[in-house]
C-alpha distance (Angstrom), angle and dihedral (degrees) to the residues before:
residue distance angle dihedral
M1 . . .
F2 3.79 . .
P3 3.80 124.5 .
N4 3.79 117.8 -105.7
P5 3.85 104.7 -70.9
K6 3.80 88.3 -130.4
E7 3.80 88.7 67.1
A8 3.82 93.9 70.1
N9 3.80 116.1 123.5
K10 3.81 122.7 -107.5
D11 3.82 90.7 -83.9
G12 3.79 91.5 53.3
L13 3.81 97.5 -107.0
L14 3.80 109.3 144.5
A15 3.81 107.4 168.1
H16 3.77 144.9 -16.6
G17 3.79 135.2 -145.0
G18 3.78 129.9 28.1
E19 3.79 129.8 108.3
L20 3.77 129.3 -57.1
N21 3.80 95.7 -135.1
T22 3.78 130.6 133.0
S23 3.81 96.8 -100.1
T24 3.81 92.3 50.5
L25 3.80 92.5 45.6
L26 3.80 92.2 50.0
E27 3.79 91.8 48.9
A28 3.80 89.0 50.3
Y29 3.80 96.4 50.5
L30 3.80 92.6 43.6
N31 3.80 86.7 58.9
G32 3.80 97.5 43.8
I33 3.81 94.1 -101.7
F34 3.80 128.1 128.9
P35 3.83 136.7 -176.7
W36 3.79 121.3 -116.5
Y37 3.79 122.5 164.0
N38 3.80 143.5 125.5
E39 3.80 100.6 -146.2
E40 3.80 136.2 11.3
P41 2.95 133.2 -43.3
I42 3.79 99.1 65.6
L43 3.80 112.0 -120.6
W44 3.82 119.4 -145.3
W45 3.80 121.1 -156.1
S46 3.78 139.9 -159.3
P47 3.82 105.5 170.5
D48 3.78 126.9 -163.5
P49 2.97 115.9 -121.6
R50 3.81 101.9 36.2
F51 3.80 121.3 -150.5
I52 3.82 113.9 -135.3
L53 3.79 139.5 162.3
E54 3.78 114.2 -139.7
M55 3.76 115.7 -155.7
E56 3.81 95.4 -118.1
D57 3.82 91.6 53.0
F58 3.80 97.0 57.2
K59 3.80 115.1 124.4
I60 3.80 137.2 169.6
S61 3.80 127.7 -149.1
K62 3.80 120.1 -120.1
S63 3.79 91.1 -113.6
L64 3.81 92.4 53.4
K65 3.80 90.6 47.3
R66 3.80 87.8 58.1
V67 3.80 90.2 51.1
L68 3.80 91.4 50.2
K69 3.81 91.5 51.8
Q70 3.80 89.5 57.0
N71 3.84 91.0 64.5
K72 3.78 86.5 -148.4
F73 3.80 96.2 152.8
T74 3.79 132.5 57.1
I75 3.80 110.0 -137.6
K76 3.79 123.6 -150.3
F77 3.79 133.7 175.5
N78 3.81 126.0 -138.4
Q79 3.79 94.8 -14.1
N80 3.81 97.7 116.8
F81 3.80 105.3 18.6
K82 3.79 98.6 150.3
E83 3.79 92.6 42.5
V84 3.81 90.3 53.8
L85 3.82 89.8 54.8
I86 3.79 91.4 48.4
K87 3.82 90.9 48.6
C88 3.81 90.3 49.4
K89 3.79 88.9 51.5
T90 3.81 96.9 48.2
T91 3.81 94.8 41.2
H92 3.80 93.4 48.8
K93 3.79 92.6 44.9
K94 3.80 90.6 50.2
N95 3.80 90.9 53.1
H96 3.80 100.3 37.2
K97 3.85 106.6 19.5
D98 3.83 91.5 -132.7
T99 3.80 129.3 62.5
W100 3.80 136.5 179.7
I101 3.82 89.5 -144.0
N102 3.81 102.2 96.6
D103 3.80 131.6 159.9
K104 3.80 92.8 -92.5
L105 3.80 91.3 52.8
I106 3.81 92.1 48.0
K107 3.82 90.4 51.6
S108 3.81 93.2 47.9
Y109 3.79 96.0 47.8
Y110 3.79 90.8 45.1
E111 3.80 87.7 56.9
L112 3.82 88.7 50.5
H113 3.78 88.0 51.0
K114 3.81 92.4 52.2
Q115 3.80 88.4 51.8
G116 3.80 91.1 52.0
Y117 3.81 97.9 -108.2
A118 3.81 99.9 106.3
M119 3.77 131.1 49.6
S120 3.77 141.1 -176.5
V121 3.77 135.2 -150.4
E122 3.80 118.2 -153.4
S123 3.80 134.0 -161.9
F124 3.79 116.8 -153.5
L125 3.78 128.3 -167.7
D126 3.81 116.0 -171.4
D127 3.82 89.3 -15.5
E128 3.81 92.3 -53.8
L129 3.81 122.1 119.7
V130 3.80 102.8 -121.8
G131 3.79 103.8 159.2
G132 3.76 144.3 4.9
L133 3.77 150.2 134.6
Y134 3.77 140.7 -137.4
G135 3.76 138.0 -156.2
V136 3.78 147.8 153.7
V137 3.79 124.5 -85.9
I138 3.80 118.4 -147.9
G139 3.77 120.1 166.1
K140 3.79 107.2 -46.8
V141 3.81 95.3 -22.6
F142 3.79 129.5 95.9
C143 3.81 111.2 -154.2
G144 3.78 106.6 -155.4
E145 3.80 115.9 -144.0
S146 3.80 111.9 171.8
M147 3.78 144.2 -27.5
F148 3.78 138.3 -162.8
S149 3.78 138.6 -163.3
T150 3.79 131.6 -170.9
V151 3.81 92.5 174.9
S152 3.79 124.0 50.1
N153 3.84 113.4 -90.4
A154 3.82 94.4 1.0
S155 3.81 94.6 121.0
K156 3.81 93.0 40.3
V157 3.80 90.9 55.9
A158 3.81 89.1 48.1
F159 3.79 89.4 52.5
C160 3.81 91.8 50.4
S161 3.81 89.4 51.9
L162 3.79 90.0 49.1
F163 3.80 90.8 51.8
E164 3.81 92.2 52.0
K165 3.81 90.8 50.4
L166 3.81 92.7 48.4
K167 3.80 91.6 46.6
Q168 3.81 91.1 52.5
E169 3.79 89.5 50.2
N170 3.84 92.1 50.5
F171 3.79 97.8 -115.1
D172 3.79 116.1 175.5
F173 3.81 101.8 -140.8
I174 3.79 148.1 -32.0
D175 3.80 117.3 -109.4
C176 3.81 107.4 -138.8
Q177 3.83 90.4 174.5
I178 3.83 101.9 -151.1
Y179 3.79 133.5 20.3
S180 3.79 120.0 -76.3
E181 3.78 128.3 167.1
L182 3.80 90.8 -133.5
F183 3.80 94.3 61.8
A184 3.79 93.2 36.1
N185 3.80 85.5 62.5
F186 3.80 88.0 55.4
G187 3.81 90.3 53.4
A188 3.81 103.1 -93.1
K189 3.79 117.2 150.3
N190 3.80 141.7 -172.0
I191 3.79 117.6 -104.4
K192 3.80 131.3 177.5
R193 3.79 115.1 -87.7
D194 3.82 92.3 -120.9
L195 3.80 90.2 56.7
F196 3.81 91.1 46.0
L197 3.80 91.3 52.6
D198 3.81 90.6 49.2
K199 3.80 91.0 50.8
L200 3.81 91.0 46.8
K201 3.80 92.1 51.1
K202 3.82 91.3 52.2
A203 3.82 91.6 46.8
L204 3.80 90.5 55.6
I205 3.81 95.3 56.5
């Protein structure tokens, strides 16, 4: 059992330790908690504020609209889940030296995927996987985890395709966890943790 997510410290750290298995991960996401760490022990987070993208706030820049009109990429869902995680790991490590995406995490999220709780979106160019993202699905919320791109705009196009799919399926919002300029440009915003938890609870009904 996790502590009340409202008990996290000012940096958002709620707990440490435990196992990175499917039951623990599901309990975490159902309570607005996510893992993020480089080395053991596992660190569990519940930041305040929380960064989310509500469906009505989604927007696309003029330059990205031009890219979308080119139909340059072929988009697929859940065809290469594990490979997307591995690409996220290698791309992030190349750019930042360290990454929270380790072999244990890949195994755990792959198990979530096989149980229907995690999904990936993939961008292909000439039959090569050049961009994508993955996340956890709980109720009507998509909890974004990581993305990668080896070709300009590949992951952004994947994200736009994800949004359209979630919109069609009447999802409530996308949890982007913490602020990033990339998702701010798509319309994501910070909200208080209490409000986030209320929205999450309603999305799980």
